[in-house]
C-alpha positions in Angstrom: 46.2 -134.8 -55.1 49.7 -133.6 -54.1 51.7 -133.9 -51.1 49.9 -133.3 -47.5 49.4 -129.9 -46.5 48.6 -128.3 -50.2 45.4 -126.7 -49.5 44.8 -126.1 -53.1 44.7 -129.5 -53.7 44.0 -131.5 -50.3 41.6 -129.1 -48.9 38.4 -131.1 -49.3 39.9 -134.8 -48.4 41.6 -133.4 -45.5 38.1 -131.4 -44.2 36.3 -135.0 -44.8 38.7 -137.0 -42.7 39.0 -134.4 -40.1 35.0 -134.4 -39.5 35.3 -138.3 -39.8 37.8 -138.4 -36.7 35.8 -135.5 -34.9 32.2 -137.2 -35.5 32.9 -140.9 -35.6 36.2 -141.7 -33.8 36.8 -139.2 -30.8 35.0 -140.6 -27.5 33.5 -143.6 -29.4 34.3 -147.4 -28.7 36.0 -149.5 -30.9 33.8 -151.4 -33.7 34.4 -153.8 -36.1 35.6 -152.7 -39.7 31.9 -153.6 -41.0 30.3 -151.1 -38.8 33.1 -148.3 -39.4 32.4 -148.9 -43.1 28.4 -148.6 -42.8 28.8 -145.3 -40.3 31.4 -143.9 -42.8 28.9 -144.2 -45.7 26.1 -143.1 -43.9 28.0 -139.9 -43.2 29.1 -139.4 -46.6 25.4 -140.0 -47.8 24.1 -137.1 -45.2 26.9 -134.8 -46.4 25.7 -135.4 -50.1 22.1 -135.1 -49.3 23.0 -131.7 -47.1 25.0 -130.1 -49.9 22.4 -130.3 -52.6 
């Protein structure tokens, strides 16, 4: 990975974190680290299942 903003290298990770912020963070009540970790893992599994 190179510096931020290099679309050829960083686009998958930038897209993933944008989705995480959009779907799981904005407008939600604060949660514990363990709950956040669980929700991120669930989101990753959904993304993997739907992309296959």
